[in-house]
C-alpha positions as MATLAB code, in Angstrom:
seq = 'MLAEKPTQTLSTEIIKGDAVFTLLADEWDPLVEKSMTHTPFQYLSYQKAWWDHLQPENSELNTVVVRDNGELIGIACLYVMGDLIHFNGCVEETDYLDIITAEENAEMVWTAVFNTLCSSEYPDWELLELCNVPAESPSRSIIPKLADQQSYTFAETVNEVCPIIDLPATFDEYLAQIDGKQRREIRRKLRRANGAGAELVIIGPEDDIDEAVDDFLALLRKSTFEKRDWLTDGRCAMFHDAAKAAMEAGILQLLFMEVNGRKAATLFNFDYDGRIWVYNSGLDPEAFGNLSLGVVLTAKAIELAIENGRKDFDFLRGDEIYKYRFGAKDTYIYRLNVTRCDQ';
ca = [
      14.554  -22.672  -16.812;
      14.750  -20.577  -13.896;
      18.248  -19.816  -11.930;
      18.434  -21.588   -8.727;
      20.736  -22.389   -6.365;
      22.026  -26.001   -5.286;
      18.603  -27.316   -3.114;
      20.492  -28.759   -0.224;
      20.866  -24.600    0.709;
      17.582  -24.142    0.860;
      14.422  -25.010    3.343;
      11.050  -24.103    3.242;
       8.357  -23.915    6.094;
       4.775  -23.175    6.174;
       3.849  -21.592    9.012;
       0.146  -21.669    9.717;
      -1.939  -18.699   11.427;
      -1.061  -15.544   12.728;
       2.064  -17.090   14.630;
       4.202  -16.158   11.573;
       4.237  -12.551   12.948;
       5.492  -13.281   16.194;
       8.076  -15.635   15.139;
       9.408  -13.790   12.372;
       9.339  -10.193   14.250;
      12.816   -9.986   14.504;
      13.411  -10.413   10.944;
      10.512   -9.653    8.941;
      11.009   -5.488    8.251;
      14.952   -6.054    7.834;
      14.465   -8.416    4.385;
      11.533   -5.944    3.398;
      13.992   -2.953    3.479;
      15.836   -5.354    0.884;
      12.988   -6.448   -0.739;
      12.153   -5.853   -4.654;
       9.043   -4.228   -3.767;
       9.326   -2.701   -0.511;
       6.278   -0.274    0.029;
       4.555    0.911    3.409;
       2.707   -2.651    2.849;
       4.866   -4.841    3.487;
       6.247   -3.896    6.404;
       4.962   -6.638    9.423;
       3.253   -3.957   11.125;
       0.768   -3.152    8.159;
       0.418   -6.956    7.656;
      -0.190   -7.700   10.799;
      -2.955   -4.965   11.189;
      -4.600   -6.304    8.164;
      -4.924   -9.796    9.536;
      -5.966   -8.616   13.062;
      -8.875   -6.592   11.776;
      -9.839   -7.493    8.142;
      -9.035  -11.414    7.443;
     -12.305  -12.419    5.089;
     -14.344  -14.903    7.280;
     -13.772  -18.986    6.313;
      -9.997  -18.355    5.555;
      -6.337  -19.589    7.190;
      -3.094  -17.652    7.039;
      -0.617  -19.927    5.452;
       2.578  -18.261    4.927;
       5.482  -19.999    2.958;
       8.927  -19.012    4.339;
      12.474  -19.502    2.558;
      16.013  -19.784    4.144;
      19.344  -20.207    2.595;
      21.671  -22.279    4.963;
      19.184  -20.755    7.933;
      19.035  -16.709    6.642;
      15.734  -15.754    5.807;
      15.706  -14.401    2.192;
      11.949  -14.758    1.121;
       8.698  -14.464    2.931;
       5.088  -15.165    0.443;
       2.561  -14.073    3.380;
      -0.721  -15.610    1.361;
      -3.662  -16.931    2.787;
      -6.413  -19.780    1.440;
     -10.022  -18.718    1.219;
     -11.757  -21.898    0.059;
      -9.718  -23.063   -3.112;
      -8.530  -19.740   -3.460;
      -5.086  -18.064   -2.480;
      -4.793  -14.739   -2.240;
      -1.416  -12.369   -1.372;
      -2.236  -11.226    2.824;
      -3.854   -7.681    1.979;
      -6.033   -8.233   -1.090;
      -7.525   -6.928   -2.264;
      -8.969   -3.306   -1.056;
      -7.272   -1.490    1.150;
      -4.115   -2.600    0.572;
      -2.413   -0.826   -2.440;
       0.951   -2.559   -3.526;
       1.760   -6.334   -2.776;
       4.128   -9.126   -4.334;
       6.432  -11.373   -2.000;
       9.217  -10.470    0.074;
      12.572  -11.151   -1.240;
      15.506   -9.345   -2.616;
      15.660   -9.147   -6.703;
      18.080  -11.010   -7.034;
      16.844  -13.913   -5.286;
      13.669  -13.763   -6.859;
      13.579  -16.593   -8.950;
      15.162  -18.561   -6.589;
      12.738  -18.128   -3.808;
       9.797  -17.905   -5.880;
      10.461  -21.414   -7.390;
      10.668  -22.711   -3.853;
       7.861  -21.178   -2.373;
       5.911  -22.218   -6.118;
       6.966  -26.063   -5.517;
       5.640  -25.729   -1.529;
       2.539  -24.440   -3.172;
       1.919  -27.326   -5.743;
       3.253  -30.318   -2.755;
       1.046  -31.880   -0.413;
       1.769  -29.656    2.610;
      -0.012  -26.911    1.554;
      -3.796  -26.691    1.799;
      -5.620  -27.595   -1.819;
      -6.147  -25.020   -3.889;
      -7.421  -23.826   -7.489;
      -6.782  -20.848   -8.485;
      -3.378  -18.890   -7.165;
      -5.209  -14.879   -7.608;
      -2.328  -12.386   -6.574;
      -3.433   -8.645   -6.872;
      -1.963   -5.346   -6.676;
       1.197   -6.618   -7.822;
       3.682   -3.240   -9.231;
       4.576   -3.248  -12.899;
       8.175   -3.524  -12.030;
       7.653   -6.636  -10.240;
      10.079   -9.315  -11.310;
       6.943  -11.800  -10.385;
       4.955  -11.260  -14.067;
       8.065  -12.802  -15.500;
       8.826  -15.280  -13.185;
       5.037  -16.743  -11.882;
       4.263  -17.424  -15.903;
       7.208  -19.464  -16.151;
       6.820  -21.523  -13.234;
       2.997  -22.235  -14.375;
       4.017  -23.311  -16.992;
       6.362  -25.696  -16.120;
       3.449  -27.147  -14.395;
       1.081  -27.142  -17.329;
      -0.587  -24.524  -15.108;
      -2.624  -22.284  -16.714;
      -1.419  -17.758  -16.311;
      -3.054  -14.786  -16.519;
      -2.057  -11.337  -16.134;
      -4.579   -8.290  -16.355;
      -4.105   -4.857  -15.318;
      -5.865   -4.737  -11.945;
      -5.738   -0.968  -11.544;
      -3.971    2.534  -11.992;
      -2.233    4.409   -8.977;
      -1.300    8.142  -10.846;
       1.643    9.393   -9.259;
       3.619   13.130   -9.936;
       7.099   13.221  -10.377;
       7.929   15.907   -8.159;
      10.658   18.858   -9.343;
      12.890   20.708   -6.964;
      10.524   23.669   -6.535;
       7.086   24.219   -5.627;
       7.399   27.030   -8.369;
       8.959   24.387  -10.850;
       5.636   22.128   -9.892;
       3.302   24.636  -10.863;
       4.690   25.271  -13.814;
       4.415   21.810  -15.735;
       0.959   21.089  -14.554;
      -2.156   22.289  -16.976;
      -2.089   26.291  -16.914;
      -5.679   26.512  -15.543;
      -5.340   23.923  -13.097;
      -1.751   26.156  -11.782;
      -3.904   29.342  -11.277;
      -6.977   27.583   -9.714;
      -4.479   26.235   -7.292;
      -2.962   29.760   -6.517;
      -6.187   31.310   -6.499;
      -7.379   29.096   -3.678;
      -4.141   28.592   -2.101;
      -4.712   32.374   -1.867;
      -8.054   32.083   -0.959;
      -7.817   29.962    2.459;
      -4.834   31.980    3.592;
      -6.678   34.755    3.655;
      -9.896   33.162    5.773;
      -6.966   32.159    8.060;
      -6.608   28.260    7.003;
      -3.747   26.278    8.887;
      -2.275   23.344    7.958;
      -1.897   20.821   10.799;
       0.827   18.358   10.692;
       0.340   15.239   13.741;
       3.650   14.572   15.216;
       4.926   12.467   18.400;
       4.003   14.624   20.950;
       0.258   14.231   19.490;
      -2.465   11.920   21.194;
      -2.706    9.305   17.769;
      -5.832    7.857   18.937;
      -7.588   11.470   18.921;
      -5.672   12.354   15.693;
      -7.345    8.773   13.635;
     -10.435    9.583   15.109;
     -10.592   13.286   13.943;
      -9.248   11.667   10.700;
     -12.520    8.685   10.786;
     -14.775   11.489   11.441;
     -13.571   13.457    8.405;
     -13.657   10.331    6.058;
     -16.833    9.413    7.413;
     -17.874   12.579    6.073;
     -16.542   12.869    2.927;
     -19.639   10.648    1.077;
     -21.848    8.150    1.160;
     -19.542    5.577    0.047;
     -16.544    6.177    2.318;
     -19.183    5.899    5.089;
     -20.396    2.872    4.320;
     -16.738    1.402    3.397;
     -15.792    2.734    7.234;
     -16.457   -0.694    9.097;
     -15.282   -1.569   12.446;
     -12.761   -3.490   11.177;
     -11.144   -0.383    9.116;
     -11.389    1.978   11.556;
      -9.764   -0.488   14.129;
      -6.852   -1.148   11.298;
      -6.443    2.688   10.654;
      -5.261    3.261   14.355;
      -2.820   -0.176   14.460;
      -1.523    1.394   11.286;
      -0.896    4.557   12.337;
       0.705    3.869   15.712;
       3.306    1.774   14.039;
       3.826    4.414   11.294;
       4.445    6.781   14.080;
       6.916    4.785   15.494;
       8.415    4.355   12.371;
       9.119    7.453   11.785;
       6.699    7.374    8.032;
       3.148    8.682    9.229;
       2.092   11.729    7.272;
      -1.595   12.738    9.031;
      -2.306   16.055    7.573;
      -5.527   18.507    8.351;
      -6.734   21.788    7.551;
      -7.852   24.131   10.319;
     -10.177   26.703   10.237;
     -10.485   28.605   13.485;
     -10.000   25.284   15.258;
     -12.315   23.348   13.525;
     -10.634   20.435   11.004;
     -12.448   20.359    8.086;
      -9.702   18.192    5.504;
      -7.521   15.312    6.053;
      -4.863   13.454    4.205;
      -3.534    9.926    5.847;
      -0.406    9.408    4.050;
       2.765    7.223    4.865;
       6.540    9.048    3.933;
       8.871    6.661    3.110;
      11.187    5.746    0.809;
      11.171    9.085   -0.815;
       7.822    9.502   -1.635;
       4.456   10.429   -0.455;
       2.135    7.557   -0.411;
      -1.154    8.910    0.363;
      -3.575    6.261    1.486;
      -6.654    7.647    2.113;
      -8.681   11.189    2.526;
     -11.275   12.948    4.493;
     -13.340   16.416    3.657;
     -16.236   17.554    5.636;
     -18.095   19.220    2.818;
     -20.532   21.338    4.785;
     -17.342   22.855    6.740;
     -16.254   25.990    4.608;
     -16.818   24.779    1.397;
     -16.556   28.235   -0.373;
     -12.625   27.601    0.562;
     -11.900   24.112   -1.348;
      -9.657   22.526    1.463;
      -9.704   19.394   -0.240;
      -7.511   20.703   -3.239;
      -5.763   23.441   -1.232;
      -4.486   20.355    1.485;
      -3.633   18.199   -1.427;
      -1.559   21.036   -2.963;
       0.003   21.797    0.304;
       0.949   18.382    0.693;
       2.507   18.371   -2.803;
       4.757   21.776   -1.339;
       5.630   19.870    1.625;
       6.748   16.552   -0.085;
       8.818   19.087   -2.222;
      10.705   21.339    0.264;
      11.519   17.788    1.546;
      13.164   16.805   -0.823;
      10.751   13.660   -1.983;
      10.981   12.766   -5.261;
       7.367   11.383   -5.594;
       3.974   12.205   -4.707;
       1.784    8.685   -5.298;
      -2.024    8.932   -4.920;
      -2.138    4.892   -4.952;
      -5.094    3.289   -6.520;
      -7.884    5.435   -8.528;
      -8.540    7.089  -11.476;
     -10.132    9.746  -10.207;
     -10.116   12.835  -11.956;
      -9.019   15.556   -9.214;
      -5.441   13.175   -9.292;
      -4.732   13.931  -12.667;
      -5.644   17.432  -12.605;
      -2.766   18.122   -9.773;
      -0.059   16.457  -12.875;
      -0.391   12.648  -11.989;
       0.948   10.316  -14.511;
      -0.726    6.637  -14.090;
       1.501    3.274  -13.580;
      -0.334    0.289  -13.329;
      -0.620   -2.792  -10.856;
      -1.781   -6.350  -12.046;
      -3.496   -9.585  -10.674;
      -1.800  -12.440  -11.584;
      -3.922  -15.599  -11.952;
      -2.692  -19.250  -12.095;
      -5.410  -21.745  -12.015;
      -4.405  -25.441  -11.347;
      -5.426  -28.229  -13.925;
      -4.311  -31.161  -11.889;
      -7.481  -30.521   -9.846;
];
């Protein structure tokens, strides 16, 4: 059986719609900072930006809040769409998702949330589909037990990989640990870019963040036809909101490579909790193509991360070959499905 505190100390509440972001404004982020899964994607500003601009059609936010003697100990920010339940943020734009709670409260909070989902107070559903749950999350062991107690069907699959570089103490040590051919290529491309006057530009609080994000989006559009088509008005608005909030919180790392004042490559990263999270990138393939500025910018971002004492460089979702050329190793995120058998 799952561990529980005496039920009289716990209370649960269902908050419908985006009012949850206002009602929990003072409590949300402090809980994230204690949570078992705390990434930039759990913070209120990101969660609100995603819902404001990317909520699916015909969906409704139904957040389950758990308190222990009045203290907020759990947030399950979920939306219902037809007979499906998803984490808010699922699936394309958000690389890590999970319930928001401290690890020591995870079983108790998930039990309270699950009981609420199975009650008549929560909208009817047939499939609980939780995407992008990190490999180390306790949710992966708790949810199957809860499903079994209700005689529901549980299934877990690998959703995607998130390649990560474990960063050493120096950039020279980093280069020494990657493939020799790639090491020589990086050094050659860095020398060529430096010789051409390519400069790394780091956007700071003194810069015009809206203009910088527009520059980033312009390069993202030019990267590939797929990125151009993916970049809807809603995603553009979300990038703007997320960038402003991250800059205010001190966790935005927006980088450009410039040659003669012309921006040619960009990275939109989060710098949080000792890790660089590479959220998206852009490149003008027609600008200084001989300089390989996308490769140069990634190498400089890794060098900057090491100089700043960061421990990990997370490329986030996707198995693109360039990530492995930089020495990244796969980690996994999972999709957890619970199918009700009583519907």
